[in-house]
N, C-alpha and C positions, 0 to 999 in steps of 0.2 A: 238861270240861265248858260250867263252866257259870264265868268270868271276874267273883265276887262281890270286891270288894273291902270291906270292917271302917273302919267309921274311929268315934270319939268324939264324942258331940253338945254340948260338953263346949268343946271342946278345938278343934275342928276344925270346928265350925258354920256357922263365915262361910265355912269355905276354897268360893273356887269348884274343881269338877268336869268344866266346861262355861264356857264365858262366860256359859252361862246358868241355870250351876241353878250350887245351893251346897251342902253334905252336909246343911246342919238343914232346908231344902225334902224331902228322903226320912226325918225322925226319925222311928220312931214314934208317935201322942199321947200313948203311959205314961208320953212325959218320961227315957225310961231311955235311959242312956248310950251303949249303940252299935249305932252301922246298917250294916246289910247291904246294899250299891246292886252295882248289877250293872252292871260296863263297856257291857255292848248295849245291855242298857231306857236308859243316861244317854244313850248317844249317840242312841241314837234317841229319846227324847225331845229333843231338844237337837236332831235331822232336823226332826224334827214345826215345832218354837218356831222354826228356822230358814223354811222352807217355808213359815209362815201369816205370818211377821212380825207378830207378837201373841205380846202372852205368856203363856205356855202353867200353869195351876196346878193346879197337884198335888193332891186332895186326903186321898190317904194311901197312901204306896211303902206301905216296909219297916212290920211291924210286929209284936215279939214274940209269940209264940208263946200267951200268956196274955191279952195284951187280942185278941189274933183270937177268943180264944174265945168276945170278948161281942162279938163282933160280929155281928152279924144277917145271917145265910144266909153268913157264910164256912162256903167246906169247911176242915176238918180239917189236910186239906194244901198249904190253900195256897199258893198262889208268891209270897207279902207276905211271907211268915214268912224267906223265904230271900232277900230284898233282889231280886227277880225280878222283882216285880209290880208298875202304878203305875196308879189313877185318877185318869185328868186330863181338863180342858176347856179351851179355844184360848174367851178372849174374840174376842164377837163370830164365834164359828160354829160353824154348831149340829151336837149330839152324831150325827146323820148322815154327815154331807159329813165329820167328824170321824172316824167309822167308817169309812168306805167308806178313808178315805188310808191309813190306819194298820194296815187290814186290804190292799193293796194294798203299805207297806211293806215288810209279817210277809212274803206271799204265802205258801207250804208254811210254816209255822213259827209261834209266837210262838199266843198265846189273844188274844183281840181279843174282849171285852160289849159290849154296846153298854146302857147305861138310861135313864133317861130326863133328866138329867144330868151325866154323864158314858162315857167310855169306859171299860174297863176293858184296860192290856194287859200283858201278860208275855211273861215268849223260854223259855217252856217248850221242848220240841225236836218233838216233837209238834204241829202246826195245829189246834187249839178254836177257832167261834167260834160266838157265840149270844149272843139276846137277846133283855132281861131287864125286856124296858119292860111 
């Protein structure tokens, strides 16, 4: 159903998985070595990066279950824990514009949430949209 690859942040952290993204950008902030990354997610992020022609920053992507439980407001079944989600922002692009673009790109599937300073995107099979500003 989901094409998720497993990486080691220590031995593969500098590995490019697209022209603009490396494994380490998706690693959990808790320092764990294992990193789950959805091929569909990373391809979407690469397409967004190319579309805007500006750096795309990942605030949070893969999260271990333990780390995720400490993130305020996070779901216990978060797409982050499966390597299917990222919280992103693009330099000099308003979150409203980024949200609209990602919603259009995902069409009738995937989760997209808008926050004050970033956009959450995930690769769930059903369509879900929300505004958490």
